[in-house]
N, C-alpha and C positions, 0 to 999 in steps of 0.2 A: 643342727641342735634340739635339745629337748632339755627344758629345764626342766628343775628338781624341786617345786617348791618346798615351802616351810611346810609343820603341824600346823595347820587351821590358818594358816596363811600361803594356799597355793602358788598366787601370784610374786609370792616372793620367795628370789632363787638362793638356794642355800648350794646347788651345786646347778652345775649343766653336764646331759651326757654328750659329745660329739663323735657321730657314727664314724663309726674305720673297724679297721680288724686288728687290733681289738678296738674295741670303744673306749673314746680318749674320756676322760671323768675331772672333771675340775670343779675343785670346793671353791664355795667363797666360805672363807675360816670365820669372819666377823659374823655371819649370820650361820655358824655350824654354833659355834662359841657360844653367840645371843641365845641361844635355846638351846646348848649343852647338848649336844645328840653326840650320841658315840656312835663306835663304828657298825655294830649292829644296828643302829637305826639308822642312819646312814643308809646301810645295805638294804634294806627294808625300803626307805624311798627310791632310791636308784633302782631298783626291782623292780618297783611297781611302774618307773615310765619306758624301760625298756622295747616294750611290745607295741609302743606306740612311736618310737623314733624306730623300729624297724617293719611297719606298716606304712608310715609315710617315706623312709630309704624306697623300700619295696613302688610305690605311690609314683614318687621324682625321679629317682635312677633306672629303675627296671632289672634288666639284668644287663645294663652298661657297665665297664670298669669303673669304679669312681675315679673323678678327678683331681689329678695331683695340684696343689696349692703353692709348691714350695716355689722359690723364685717370681713368685706370681702376686699383681694384686690383689687381696681379696677386696672384697665390698660386704661389708653388713650392714643391712636394712633393717627397720623397727617403724611403726608404725605410730611410733612413740615411746617415751622414756618418763617414768617416773622418780624411781630408785636410783636404775642407772644398774643396779649388778645384776641383772640379767645380761647387758652387754659387756659390762666386765667381762666374766666368766666366760661370755662369745670370742669377745675379741684373746684373750688369754688364751685360749684352750685355741682358736687357732693361729697365734702367733708360736704355739710347740709345734706346727707343722712347716717351720722356716717360708711365710710368705716374702715376699718384697719387702711388704706393704700392708697395712690393713688399715682401709677408709669406714668411717662409720659412716650412714645417712638416716639423719630421722629429721621428721617435721616438728615436733615438738620436744621441749622439756626443760625444764627447769634451771636457769643459767651456771650453780654452782655446782648442776649433775654434769654440765657440759664442760664445763673447765678439769671435772676429774677425769670426762672420759678422751678432750685432748690428751690428758698426759699417759691413757692407757692406749690411747689410737695413735697412725700417725698421721 
């Protein structure tokens, strides 16, 4: 997954691109609306992140076929969560791939954000 940052605030996810054929793009509608981004602006932001997503895919996966998470437990690990936006987008993108469950593992996060993530993940 690759976060698509907001203009002027790259740590705030307006969307995420999840590797696949084709890549899966999940928008964070609240942030898109808050920044009043139109389709063209979103396309530009997403296009800027695709090369890094591809580079990482090649580093991590190489020439191996991608693993399917259909019917399996997917575990998303992050080093910490502030707003929860990126994690929410990641959960939603993975749920589109029909896992049995999505588990989130994070060492630190604000209590209100944990409650929100608990509603998104299994």
